[in-house]
N, C-alpha and C positions, 0 to 999 in steps of 0.2 A: 302673292302679296311682293310689292317692292319694299325695299328697305326704307325706313323713315324714323325721324327723331320723336321721341315721346316726351310730352310734358304733362305734368298733373298739377297744376297750380292750386292754391288755396283760397284765391281772392279773384274778384272780379278784374280788378287792375292788373293782377299777375298774369290772368288769362290773356288780355287783351294785349299786353306788352310781349307776351310769347307768340301770339299770333301775328303781331305787327313786325316782329323782328326775325321772321323767317321767310324764306324765299317762296314758298307755296304751301303755307301751313292752312289747316282747317280745324274747326271746333268739332269735338266729338261729344254728343250728348248720350242718347241710348244706344246709338251705333245700329239702329235696324235697317238703315239704307246704306250707311258709309263702309260698314264693314264688310257686307256681301259684294259690294261693288269693288271693293279693295282686293278681296279674294279672287275675284275674276278679273283682276288687273283692268278694270275700266276706270280706275281712279288711282292716282299715284302722288299723294300729297308728300312733301318733303318733311312735313312736321305735324303730328296729331297733339291738339291741345285738349286734353281730357277735362271736362268740366265736372265730373262726379265728386270731387272734393270739395266744392264751394258751397258751403252751408246756406248761404244767402240767397241761393237760387232755388231753394226748396221750401215747400210748405204752402199754406192757404191761410188767408186772414181776411177779415172785413175792413175795408178802407173806404171811407166816406160813401157808404151805401152801395159799394161795389165788392165784389169777390176777387181779391188778387191771389193769383196762383203763381207760384214760382215756375221759372221756365224748366227747371230739371226735375220738377214733380212728374212722377210715373203716371201712367195711364191708371194704373190700379189705384194708387194713392188718391187720384182724383175721383175715381168710382166709389171709393169707400169713406171719403171725407165726410163727417158730419155735418159740417157747415154748407159744403156744396150739395149734399142731399137735402138739406132743410131749406135752402134759398134758391138753388137752381137744379132740381131733381133731373131734368131733361139733359143737362150738361153731365151729370153723374152717369145717367143711363148710357148717353153718348160714349162715355170713356170706358165703360163697363163692356161695352159691345165692340171693343177694337180687338182684332187680332184674336190671339189665344193667350192663356195665362202668361206663357214665357214672354210674348210680346208686351203683355200690359205690365209686367213687372220690370221690364227693362226700357221700354220706349218712353219718351218724355213728351210733354205738351210743347215745350220751346222747340224740340228736335223736329217734331211733326209739322208745324206751322213754318219753320225756316225751310224745311225740305220741300214743302208746297207740293206734295204728290197729288195729282188731280183726283185720285180716289180716296184719299184720306178723310177721316171723319171730322176732326177739330176745325177745319176750314168753315164749315157750314155753321158751327157754333159761333165762331169769332165772327162772322158776316151777320148771323141771324140775331145776335144779342147786341151787336154794335159794340163790339168789345175794343179795348185799347191795347196795343202792344207797346210795352216800355222796353226800352234798350238802353244800352251805357251811354248813349248820345242824346235820345229824344224820346217822344211817344208819338206813335203811328196809329191813326184810326183804321180800325178794321176794314172799312170800306175801301182804304187805299193801299192795304198791305198786300194782297194777292195780285200779281200782275199777269202772271202766264203760266204755262206748265213748268214746274220746278223753278219758278221765278218770284221772287217777291221785291218789296220796297227797300229791303236791307242793303245797305251799302258795304262794300269790302270791308272786312273785318268787324263789322257792327254785330253786337251781341245782345240777344233777347235776355232779358232778365226777368220779365214776369209778363202776364197777360190779366188785364182787369176787365172782368165781367160785369156789366149792370145786372142788377137783380130785376128779373122780369115780372109782370103782372101775371103772365102765363106763359108757358113755353112746352113744346114737345118736338121730339126727333123721331123720324122714322127712315129705315134705310133697307135697301134690299141688297143684301150682302152677296158677294162671290162665295159660293159655297166652300171653296178650298183656301182662299186667303182672308177672307172675312173682309176684305176691302169694300167699300160701298161702290157698288155698280151705279146706284143713285142713291143719295141721302138727302132728305129735306128737313131742315129746320125752321119750324114757325114759332114765332113770339110775339108778344106785345110788350113793348118795353117804354115806358113812360108815356104810354098811350099810343105810340107809334107801333103799327103793325109791319113785321119784316118776315120775308120769306127767302130762306138761303138755300142753294143746292150745291152738292158736291158729287163728284163722281161722274156727272153727265158729260161735262165740257173739260177743255185743258186747264180750266181754273174755276174755282167756285164763284158762284154768281147769285145775284138777287133776281126775283121774279116781280117787277113792278105791277104788272097785271093782277097778279094773285093779291098783292098786298092792297092794292086799291079795292078789289073786289071784297076782301075780309074786313078792309076799313069801313065798308058800308054795310056788311052782314057776315059777322064772324061765325061762320058755320061751313060745314063740309059742302053743302049744296051749293054754296057761293062760289065755289072753284071747280065745280064739277066739270064745267065746259071751257075751262081756261087751260088752253094748251101752249105750249112752248115749241117753237120750230125745231125741227130736226138739224137744220143748217148749222154746221160748226160743231155738232155733238161728238163726242167720242165713238169710234166704231173699230170694234176689235172682234176676236174670235169669240168673246163672251157675249157680245150683245152689239146690234147695229146701232147707228144713230138715231134711227125712227124708234127703235125699242126703248133707248135710254130716255128720249123725248117723252114717250108714253109713260114711262116709270115716273118721272117728274110729277105728273098731275096723280098718279096713283099713290106715290109716298107722301104727297102734300096731303091728299085726303086721309090717310091712314093717320098721319100726325095730328090732323085736325079731329078725327074721330076718337083718339086717345084723350083729347081734351075735353069732350062731351060728357 
């Protein structure tokens, strides 16, 4: 690691002030990506602003029919939360399938979506449920949040405070995990929210995306058979030593049908 200055503010205002007052500062949430990249000297921020002492950024509550989850809530806390399990069990299941126990007890919701790793699980839920990302400056629609690989709509120094998830009529998540990392090679979140059918995919492409063809088919016939022959093109899909673009495109249909099957 390179040298850096460390800050541990106790309020959002102090965190934003510390971030803005430094030459090349970055926020630290769970550190699941930032710390390894710093150890490998692939990142060298001048200042680290640790968010772990900000109590207002943790916890789960129901707010106007939505489930608001603090950005610093860990995956484990989301997976075990009684309200999340009651209102959005598919989200609890998704959180419980992230990484291993060490990752789930350190990694956070806000850190995950801010990092926008193409194989992360939460982006599928944010898109699939039509969630809203609340920051210290504004509210961002989930449909507008993920821009590209490791790129979001967040502005320089903007801090995620919470994510507000609508309570769906029904929802399910299915993923094909990399056996070593547990990252999603492909994960598909299917939901009906306020009568609208949404299908969101993570892991397959540089950024999470929705599948309008599947959404239209399921709107007419909400069944596994309705999407059996709805395939996404391999063009633009991720391709690496774990799976080709064609393989990932095939998995989108397989995981979508598995999600549907769990709802039957």
